[in-house]
LOLONU-675571 format. One line per 8 residues: number of its first residue (from 1); their letters; for each residue x, y, z of N, C-alpha, C, O, CB. Coordinates in pm, whole numbers, plus 50000, padded with zeros to 5 digits. Glycine has a CB too. Example, Ala and Ser with C-alpha at 12.3 -4.5 7.8 and 13.67 -1.06 7.14 Angstrom:
2
1	AS	51319 49431 50780 51230 49550 50780 51320 49670 50780 51424 49668 50846 51131 49553 50905  51285 49775 50708 51367 49894 50714 51290 50003 50787 51341 50114 50804 51408 49940 50572
//
This chain:
164
1	MRRAVVCL	86159 43192 44695 86155 43336 44679 86182 43406 44813 86257 43504 44821 86020 43379 44621  86118 43354 44917 86136 43413 45050 86284 43406 45093 86336 43500 45152 86047 43340 45155  86348 43295 45062 86489 43277 45097 86575 43382 45025 86668 43436 45085 86537 43134 45061  86547 43411 44900 86621 43512 44823 86604 43650 44884 86700 43728 44890 86574 43513 44676  86485 43681 44930 86459 43811 44992 86536 43824 45123 86592 43929 45152 86307 43830 45017  86539 43717 45201 86612 43718 45326 86763 43735 45299 86830 43812 45367 86586 43588 45407  86814 43663 45200 86956 43676 45164 86989 43818 45118 87091 43874 45157 86993 43575 45053  86903 43874 45037 86924 44011 44990 86922 44109 45107 87003 44201 45111 86816 44049 44888
9	ALVLAAAC	86831 44089 45200 86824 44176 45319 86951 44167 45401 87002 44268 45450 86703 44140 45406  87004 44045 45416 87128 44027 45491 87246 44095 45421 87330 44156 45486 87157 43879 45511  87253 44083 45289 87361 44148 45213 87351 44299 45227 87452 44366 45248 87354 44108 45063  87232 44353 45216 87214 44499 45230 87249 44545 45371 87311 44650 45388 87069 44538 45197  87211 44468 45472 87245 44504 45610 87395 44504 45629 87450 44594 45693 87179 44407 45709  87463 44404 45574 87609 44400 45585 87672 44518 45513 87769 44576 45562 87664 44268 45527  87618 44554 45398 87671 44668 45323 87657 44796 45403 87746 44881 45403 87600 44682 45188  87545 44811 45471 87524 44931 45552 87624 44941 45666 87661 45050 45708 87382 44933 45608
17	VWLPALTP	87668 44825 45716 87767 44824 45823 87906 44849 45769 87982 44925 45829 87763 44690 45897  87942 44788 45656 88079 44791 45606 88110 44909 45516 88224 44955 45516 88107 44667 45533  88014 44961 45440 88044 45069 45346 88096 45195 45414 88193 45253 45365 87920 45103 45267  88038 45240 45524 88096 45359 45589 88241 45337 45631 88320 45432 45630 88014 45397 45710  88276 45215 45668 88413 45187 45708 88508 45194 45588 88627 45221 45605 88422 45048 45773  88456 45170 45468 88538 45176 45348 88566 45320 45305 88664 45345 45234 88472 45101 45236  88482 45413 45346 88501 45553 45315 88573 45618 45433 88512 45639 45538 88365 45625 45284  88700 45650 45418 88774 45702 45533 88723 45839 45576 88675 45919 45496 88923 45709 45500
25	DVYPAPER	88737 45864 45705 88702 45996 45756 88800 46098 45701 88920 46073 45692 88702 45997 45910  88748 46212 45666 88828 46322 45613 88855 46424 45723 88966 46477 45733 88757 46388 45492  88755 46450 45802 88763 46555 45903 88797 46498 46040 88736 46400 46083 88632 46633 45910  88894 46558 46108 88928 46511 46243 88818 46548 46342 88724 46619 46307 89064 46571 46290  88830 46500 46463 88733 46533 46568 88720 46685 46579 88820 46757 46569 88775 46471 46705  88599 46734 46599 88579 46880 46608 88667 46949 46712 88704 47065 46694 88435 46909 46639  88700 46879 46819 88780 46938 46927 88922 46971 46884 88990 47048 46952 88784 46843 47045  88968 46915 46774 89106 46939 46728 89123 47067 46647 89236 47107 46621 89151 46822 46645
33	ARADLAAA	89016 47132 46609 89024 47244 46515 89118 47355 46561 89202 47401 46483 88886 47302 46494  89108 47398 46684 89191 47510 46731 89339 47472 46737 89425 47551 46697 89144 47556 46870  89369 47355 46785 89508 47310 46792 89564 47290 46650 89678 47327 46623 89520 47177 46872  89484 47233 46561 89529 47215 46422 89553 47349 46355 89650 47365 46280 89425 47135 46343  89467 47446 46381 89485 47579 46324 89611 47646 46378 89687 47705 46303 89361 47666 46353  89633 47636 46508 89753 47696 46568 89880 47634 46509 89975 47706 46477 89752 47678 46722  89881 47502 46495 89997 47435 46436 90016 47477 46290 90129 47498 46246 89981 47282 46445  89907 47489 46216 89915 47530 46076 89969 47671 46063 90046 47699 45971 89778 47520 46009
41	LRTAASTH	89929 47759 46152 89979 47897 46146 90130 47902 46175 90202 47980 46114 89903 47987 46247  90176 47819 46266 90321 47812 46293 90395 47760 46170 90499 47814 46131 90349 47721 46415  90342 47656 46109 90404 47599 45989 90402 47699 45875 90502 47715 45805 90333 47470 45948  90290 47765 45855 90277 47863 45747 90377 47977 45765 90437 48022 45668 90134 47918 45740  90394 48023 45887 90488 48132 45913 90632 48091 45882 90710 48171 45831 90477 48178 46058  90665 47968 45912 90803 47924 45890 90830 47882 45746 90945 47882 45701 90837 47810 45983  90726 47846 45673 90744 47798 45535 90694 47897 45430 90708 47874 45310 90672 47666 45516  90634 48006 45476 90579 48109 45387 90471 48054 45295 90461 48089 45178 90691 48171 45303
49	KRVLLDFG	90390 47967 45354 90274 47914 45283 90148 47982 45335 90152 48054 45434 90264 47760 45299  90040 47959 45266 89910 48006 45312 89838 47892 45384 89868 47775 45362 89824 48059 45195  89745 47929 45469 89663 47831 45539 89531 47820 45466 89466 47921 45437 89642 47871 45689  89491 47699 45436 89364 47673 45371 89274 47602 45471 89300 47488 45509 89383 47587 45240  89168 47669 45513 89072 47612 45606 88959 47549 45526 88896 47615 45443 89017 47721 45704  88934 47423 45551 88829 47348 45483 88722 47314 45586 88741 47226 45670 88886 47217 45416  88610 47385 45581 88499 47364 45674 88404 47260 45615 88359 47273 45501 88424 47497 45703  88375 47156 45693 88284 47052 45645 88265 46944 45748 88297 46961 45866 88335 46992 45516
57	GDWCGDCK	88214 46830 45702 88191 46716 45790 88191 46588 45709 88170 46590 45588 88059 46731 45867  88215 46477 45776 88224 46349 45708 88089 46301 45654 88085 46209 45571 88280 46245 45801  87980 46359 45699 87848 46325 45649 87821 46390 45512 87723 46357 45445 87741 46368 45750  87907 46482 45473 87887 46566 45353 87954 46503 45231 88076 46496 45224 87942 46709 45376  87874 46457 45137 87927 46396 45016 88012 46492 44934 88115 46452 44880 87815 46344 44931  87970 46617 44924 88046 46716 44848 88182 46743 44913 88280 46771 44844 87967 46847 44835  88187 46734 45046 88315 46751 45117 88410 46637 45083 88531 46659 45069 88291 46756 45270  88357 46518 45071 88442 46402 45036 88491 46413 44892 88604 46374 44862 88364 46271 45056
65	VLDIYFHD	88408 46466 44803 88452 46486 44665 88563 46591 44662 88660 46575 44589 88333 46530 44575  88549 46698 44740 88655 46798 44748 88786 46733 44793 88892 46764 44739 88615 46912 44844  88779 46644 44890 88899 46574 44936 88960 46492 44823 89082 46490 44808 88866 46484 45056  88879 46425 44746 88929 46348 44631 88999 46442 44534 89107 46410 44484 88813 46272 44559  88939 46556 44507 88999 46653 44414 89129 46712 44470 89221 46740 44394 88900 46765 44383  89136 46732 44601 89261 46780 44662 89375 46681 44636 89490 46722 44622 89242 46801 44814  89343 46553 44629 89445 46449 44615 89474 46409 44471 89560 46324 44448 89404 46329 44692  89405 46467 44374 89432 46423 44238 89565 46480 44188 89622 46571 44249 89317 46465 44144
73	AANRPILE	89612 46426 44079 89747 46457 44029 89768 46603 43995 89879 46654 44006 89777 46374 43907  89663 46672 43954 89677 46814 43918 89682 46903 44041 89751 47005 44041 89561 46857 43828  89609 46868 44146 89594 46958 44260 89688 46930 44376 89729 47023 44445 89455 46951 44309  89721 46806 44399 89804 46772 44515 89935 46851 44520 89968 46905 44626 89834 46623 44515  90012 46861 44410 90138 46936 44417 90117 47084 44447 90197 47145 44518 90214 46921 44288  90011 47142 44393 89982 47284 44419 89947 47302 44566 89997 47394 44632 89866 47335 44329  89862 47214 44617 89820 47222 44756 89940 47205 44850 89959 47286 44941 89714 47115 44786  90018 47102 44828 90130 47073 44920 90241 47177 44913 90308 47202 45013 90187 46937 44889
81	SNFVLVRV	90262 47238 44797 90370 47336 44782 90334 47474 44834 90422 47553 44867 90409 47348 44637  90206 47503 44843 90165 47640 44870 90073 47661 44990 90052 47774 45033 90099 47692 44752  90019 47553 45044 89919 47567 45150 89946 47468 45263 90005 47362 45245 89778 47546 45093  89898 47508 45380 89888 47416 45493 89738 47396 45512 89666 47490 45546 89959 47473 45626  89692 47275 45489 89549 47244 45493 89505 47213 45635 89567 47133 45704 89516 47126 45400  89397 47278 45677 89335 47251 45806 89188 47218 45781 89113 47300 45728 89349 47374 45905  89151 47099 45818 89011 47059 45804 88939 47092 45935 88979 47047 46042 88998 46905 45769  88833 47169 45923 88756 47211 46040 88622 47136 46038 88536 47163 45954 88734 47367 46042
89	NIGHKDMN	88607 47043 46130 88486 46963 46139 88378 47047 46207 88394 47092 46320 88511 46830 46217  88268 47066 46135 88159 47147 46191 88050 47060 46253 87939 47108 46280 88099 47235 46082  88082 46932 46276 87982 46841 46331 87864 46836 46236 87882 46821 46115 87936 46886 46474  87745 46848 46289 87625 46858 46205 87577 47002 46207 87463 47033 46241 87511 46760 46256  87669 47090 46169 87648 47235 46168 87623 47288 46309 87548 47383 46329 87531 47271 46077  87690 47223 46406 87674 47266 46545 87807 47273 46621 87808 47291 46742 87580 47171 46617  87918 47258 46549 88049 47262 46612 88138 47362 46539 88122 47384 46419 88114 47120 46613  88229 47422 46610 88327 47518 46555 88261 47633 46479 88318 47688 46385 88424 47446 46463
97	LDLATRYQ	88142 47668 46522 88072 47778 46457 88139 47912 46484 88128 48004 46403 87927 47784 46504  88210 47923 46597 88284 48046 46625 88398 48064 46525 88426 48176 46482 88339 48045 46769  88464 47954 46486 88569 47964 46384 88509 47998 46248 88565 48076 46171 88649 47832 46375  88395 47939 46218 88327 47970 46092 88291 48118 46086 88309 48183 45983 88200 47882 46075  88240 48171 46196 88205 48314 46201 88330 48399 46189 88332 48498 46116 88129 48347 46331  88434 48362 46261 88559 48438 46258 88617 48448 46117 88673 48551 46078 88663 48373 46352  88603 48339 46040 88658 48337 45904 88551 48354 45796 88572 48321 45680 88733 48207 45880  88437 48407 45839 88329 48450 45749 88277 48336 45660 88251 48356 45541 88377 48563 45661
105	IPVDKGVP	88262 48219 45719 88207 48104 45649 88064 48082 45698 88044 48047 45815 88296 47975 45672  87965 48101 45612 87825 48080 45652 87786 47932 45640 87727 47892 45540 87731 48167 45566  87820 47851 45742 87796 47707 45733 87648 47674 45718 87614 47567 45668 87851 47639 45855  87561 47764 45762 87418 47738 45746 87376 47737 45599 87270 47685 45565 87337 47843 45823  87459 47793 45512 87432 47790 45368 87487 47665 45302 87456 47638 45186 87491 47912 45301  87567 47589 45375 87619 47463 45324 87770 47457 45321 87839 47558 45329 87567 47439 45187  87819 47335 45310 87962 47306 45302 87983 47206 45190 87887 47141 45148 88017 47252 45438  88104 47192 45141 88228 47247 45192 88240 47396 45162 88181 47448 45067 88345 47173 45133
113	ALAVLDEH	88318 47462 45243 88349 47602 45222 88493 47624 45269 88535 47572 45372 88248 47696 45298  88566 47703 45191 88708 47725 45218 88735 47869 45259 88665 47961 45216 88791 47690 45095  88836 47886 45341 88888 48018 45375 89039 48012 45356 89103 47910 45385 88850 48060 45523  89096 48120 45308 89240 48128 45284 89298 48235 45376 89249 48348 45381 89272 48160 45134  89403 48197 45449 89472 48289 45538 89614 48307 45488 89673 48215 45431 89471 48238 45686  89670 48425 45509 89811 48442 45475 89896 48377 45582 89843 48321 45678 89847 48593 45460  90026 48383 45566 90116 48314 45658 90111 48369 45800 90163 48306 45893 90256 48323 45607  90050 48486 45817 90038 48548 45950 89899 48529 46010 89872 48575 46121 90071 48696 45942
121	GKLLHSQK	89810 48462 45936 89676 48437 45987 89571 48536 45943 89456 48528 45986 89679 48433 46132  89608 48631 45857 89512 48729 45809 89421 48664 45705 89468 48597 45613 89584 48854 45749  89291 48686 45719 89194 48632 45625 89208 48702 45490 89196 48824 45481 89050 48647 45679  89232 48624 45386 89243 48677 45251 89117 48653 45169 89080 48735 45085 89362 48615 45180  89051 48540 45194 88932 48505 45117 88849 48404 45194 88903 48317 45263 88970 48449 44978  88719 48416 45182 88629 48312 45235 88519 48288 45132 88471 48381 45067 88568 48354 45374  88481 48164 45120 88375 48128 45025 88240 48155 45091 88187 48071 45164 88387 47979 44981  88187 48270 45065 88059 48311 45124 87941 48277 45034 87826 48277 45078 88060 48460 45153
129	DREFISMR	87971 48249 44909 87863 48232 44811 87844 48088 44767 87795 48064 44656 87891 48316 44691  87880 47993 44851 87853 47851 44826 87921 47800 44700 87865 47717 44628 87704 47829 44816  88041 47848 44673 88109 47815 44548 88131 47666 44528 88123 47618 44415 88241 47885 44544  88159 47591 44634 88190 47449 44620 88081 47359 44679 88104 47239 44696 88322 47419 44687  87965 47415 44709 87860 47337 44775 87810 47221 44688 87761 47122 44741 87743 47428 44810  87823 47233 44557 87782 47126 44465 87905 47063 44401 87909 47043 44280 87687 47180 44355  88003 47032 44481 88130 46980 44431 88111 46853 44348 88187 46829 44254 88223 46951 44547  88010 46773 44381 87986 46650 44304 87954 46678 44158 87974 46592 44072 87871 46571 44367
137	KMQSSSVT	87904 46796 44130 87869 46833 43993 87979 46914 43925 87965 46955 43809 87739 46913 43993  88088 46937 43996 88197 47018 43945 88315 46930 43903 88320 46811 43936 88242 47121 44049  88406 46988 43832 88526 46918 43789 88642 46952 43882 88640 47053 43953 88561 46955 43642  88741 46867 43882 88861 46890 43960 88929 47021 43921 88996 47084 44004 88958 46775 43944  88913 47061 43798 88976 47185 43751 88925 47307 43826 88994 47408 43832 88950 47202 43601  88805 47300 43884 88755 47411 43966 88843 47431 44089 88869 47544 44131 88608 47386 44009  88888 47321 44146 88977 47327 44261 89114 47378 44217 89177 47458 44287 88989 47188 44330  89160 47332 44101 89288 47379 44048 89287 47530 44032 89380 47599 44074 89319 47311 43912
145	TFLLQWKP	89182 47581 43971 89169 47726 43951 89172 47799 44084 89240 47901 44097 89039 47759 43875  89099 47749 44182 89096 47812 44314 89235 47813 44378 89280 47916 44427 88997 47738 44405  89301 47699 44376 89434 47690 44439 89535 47782 44371 89614 47848 44438 89485 47546 44434  89531 47787 44239 89623 47877 44167 89593 48023 44196 89683 48106 44205 89616 47850 44016  89465 48055 44209 89426 48193 44236 89474 48239 44374 89510 48355 44391 89275 48209 44226  89474 48149 44473 89501 48189 44610 89637 48146 44663 89668 48173 44779 89396 48134 44698  89717 48080 44581 89851 48045 44628 89934 48172 44645 89908 48271 44577 89920 47946 44529  90032 48169 44733 90116 48288 44749 90198 48312 44623 90249 48219 44561 90208 48273 44872
153	VRPGCSIM	90211 48438 44588 90293 48474 44472 90427 48522 44526 90435 48620 44600 90223 48585 44383  90529 48452 44488 90663 48487 44534 90734 48568 44426 90706 48550 44308 90745 48358 44570  90823 48656 44464 90894 48737 44364 90961 48651 44257 91026 48551 44289 90998 48825 44434  90943 48690 44133 91005 48619 44022 90930 48495 43977 90977 48422 43890 91141 48580 44059  90811 48471 44035 90733 48351 44002 90608 48390 43925 90554 48499 43940 90695 48274 44130  90563 48297 43844 90437 48313 43773 90327 48248 43855 90352 48151 43926 90445 48252 43631  90206 48299 43846 90094 48241 43918 90064 48101 43868 90004 48021 43939 89969 48329 43904  90106 48069 43746 90077 47937 43688 90177 47829 43733 90152 47711 43711 90077 47946 43537
161	QVSC	90288 47868 43794 90385 47770 43840 90331 47702 43965 90276 47766 44054 90522 47835 43868  90349 47572 43970 90299 47495 44085 90371 47536 44211 90307 47567 44312 90316 47345 44061  90501 47536 44207 90580 47579 44323 90697 47659 44271 90747 47637 44161 90629 47457 44409  90739 47752 44352 90846 47841 44308 90919 47894 44429 91014 47971 44415 90792 47957 44222
//
């Protein structure tokens, strides 16, 4: 019996070491936020897309679920055709707080939280009311609805078209 307990402890210890490595990091180093934002604004201006700021951290399970939903078959084409995504790593709610304040994201209320900028960097929307804080309990369609609501509307296009 003692041998089984020791084996189980070793398996659990190995899992604790290897499981985080199996879950890829979503958010880049916090120091990259300003450079990533500047590059995204240049890209958005030249492609007439909107900038989608995703505030969160790799410790946040709901943030990782949002990333999964961004990559699903319904959302990926909408995201890639209409937005330049910038992930803003907030550390443990102690990094890039000036960017969060600038884009009206109350990180102290929780993450993930999104902000939408037009192609010139003007703030169009920020999630101030914790809309995606329980992403694990939400469906991917919530992200679809959000992306369709905030994608740029081009002349002659319907809001329901993925790209136009």
